[in-house]
N, C-alpha and C positions, 0 to 999 in steps of 0.2 A: 361812317363817321363815328358811330358809337364804339367801333373797334379801336379807332385812334384815341378816343377819350379814355377808354379802359386801359390802353397801353401806357398813356401818359400818367394816369393815376397810379398804376402799378410801379412805374419807374420811380415816381416820387416816393412811394412807400418804401422801395428798396433803399433809396438814398437815406431816408430818415432812419430806417432800421440799422443801416450800416454805421451811421453816425452814433446812434445810441449804443450800439455794440462796442464800437471803438472806444467810446468814453468810459464804458463799464470796464473794459480791459485796462485802461489807463488807471482808473481808481483802484482796481484790484491790485495792480502792480505797485501802487504808491499809497499804501494804507496809512491812515491817520489814527494813532492810538495813544494810550496813556500808560505811564509807568507809575506804580504806587510802591513806595519804599518806606521803611521805618528805620530811623536812626536812633542810636543810643548815646547819651552823654552821661558820664559819671566822674566822681572825684572823691577822694578820701580827705577828711579834715578832722581837726581836733576841736572839741567844744571849748568855748571861751567864757562860758557862764555856768556856774553851779548853783543849784537851789537845794538847800538842805533844811529839813524840818524835824522837830522833836517836841516832846511834851513832858511835863512832870505834874505830879498830883500830891495833894495832902488831904487827910481825912480827920475829922473831929466831930464830936457830938455838939460842940459849940461853934457856930458859924464864924464868929469874930476870930476865934482862935485858929480856925482853919485858914482864914485869910492871912492872919499874921504869920503862920507857919509857911504858907505859900510864898509870901513876900520875902521871907528869910531865905528860902531856897532860890528864889529868883535872883537875889543879890549875889549868892555864891556862884550860881551859874554864869551870871554876867561877868563877874570878876574872872572866872576861869576862862571863859571864851575870849575876853579881852587880852588875857595873859598869853593866849595862844595865837594872837595875831588877827583875830576877828575885830573889825572896827565897829563903832557904835552905829555908823550909818548903814552897815550891812545887817545889823541885828535888829529884828522887829519882833516884839512880844505881842501876841494877839489877846483878844478879850478872854477873861476868865469864864470858864464854863462850870456851872454848879448843878449838882444832882443829889437826890437823897439816896442813901444806901440802905436798902431794906432786905429782909429775908422773910420767907413764908413761914407761918406757924401752923402746926398741926397738933390735934389732940392725940391722946394715947391710942385711940382707935382709928387714927388716920384721917380725921375730919379736918378740913381746912378752916383755920380760925383767923385768917387775915394776915397782914404784914406787920413785921416788927421793925421799928426804926433803929438803925445802927449808927447813923451819923451822916454828916455832910461830906461829899467828895467834891473838892475843887480841883479843876484841871486847867492848866495854862499851856498853850503851845507857842513855839517860837519858829521863826523862819529866817534863814540867812541866804541872801542873794549876793553872790560875790563873783568877781572876775578873777580873783586869786584862787583858781580852781584847785591847784595842787595842795595849797595850804589847808583850804576848807575840807578837802577830801581827807587829808591826814587827820584833822581835828575830829571829823565824823567817826573815824576808826578808833580814836583814843578817848572818846567821850565816856567810856565806861570807868575812867579814872574818877568820875564824880561819885561812884559808889564808895570810894574811900572817904568821901566827905559826907556820907550818909544820905545821899540823894539818889533816888531811883529815877533815872532819865530814860525815856523811851525814844529811841532814835529811828528815823525812817531812812531808807536808802536814798542817797543823793540823786537828783535829776540833773541831766546835762543838756545844755542848749547852745545854740550858735547865734550870735547877734548880727552876723553879716549874711544871713540866709537869703535876703533879697538879691544881693550881689552874686551870691553863689548860684542862685537859680538862673539868673541871666547867663552866667557862664555855661551852665549845663545846657540851656536851650541852644546856645551858639554851637557847642560841641555836637549836640544831637543833630542839629541842622546840617552841619558840615559832614557828619557821618552819613546821613541820609542822602545828601547830594552825591557823595563819592560812590555810594551803592548804586544810585540811579545812573550815574555816568558809566559805571562798569557794565551794567545791564545793557545800556544803549550801545556801547562799544562792541560788546559780544554779539549783539544781534544785528550789527551793521547799520544801525540807525543813528540819528543825531538827537541829542537831548534838546527839547524846546523850552518854552516858558513854564514857569511854575504856575500851577492851576490853584491848588489849595495847600494849606499847611495847618495841621492840627497838633496841638500839644497834648501829650499824655499826662498821666498822674505823676506828681513829684513824690519820690520815695526817699526816706532816710532810714537806713538800717545800721545796726551795730556791726562793726568790723569783726570778722571771724565768728559770726553768729549764724544760727540756723533760721533766722527770721524769714518769713515768706512775704512776698509783695502782696498788697491788698488793692482791690478795685477802687477803694476810696482813698488810698494812699497810706503808707506806713510812716510814722514819726517816732523813731526810737528816742527815748529820754534816759534809758538806763545805762548806756555805754558812753564813755568819754570820747572814744575813737569811733567815728562814724563814716558811712559811705552814702553819698547822695547820688541819685540817678533820675533821669527823666528821658522820655521818648518823644520823638517828633515824627509824625506821619506826613510825607510830602507826596503830592501828585504832580507829575510833569507831563507836558505834551511830548510826543515823539514825532520827529520829522522823517 
């Protein structure tokens, strides 16, 4: 009797083992995996907003005279810029900055004897925000003409921006996603598999670099403001199931 029971148990064990082994073979021959791909989207564009800043100064031992001279220069600068096509709405003068101009005094034997007051230095800066990029760019190059009017004007390099950046970013995300999908589909086709559902999608850093420049991408994102002609790029990392 015990022999029959042992035989029955042994037979059941063989059946279970055969089932598990067969199922393992099926799973091995039909693996479920993932494909991870990164797509790139980029576009060239031209800045549609220019920001240009400059400053001018006057010095006098009399504070009231320094203000009077500064106001006279301001009037000449305003007239000049308006004559060049800059509008009053684009032109913003900032608050006047005042400081004392001094120089150190020393005795004949080199001992420090304090500071000597030379006068008051008043400085005013201005900023022009304009969508008339080409004209403002031209004016920034010709501003040295103020020297002929006796005005020392300190000009900074213009900065260039794009006001439709949000729309451009959406366009780049779409391009990067399409590029990543095409890469994933190609990988699946080459491996004899079928591309399944999208599992995750992660957006990379949005980068803006100057065209024909040697700028490097940054982990935190690059935002070029020195070039009028720019290139925007973004990456999308997608994970797909594989059937």
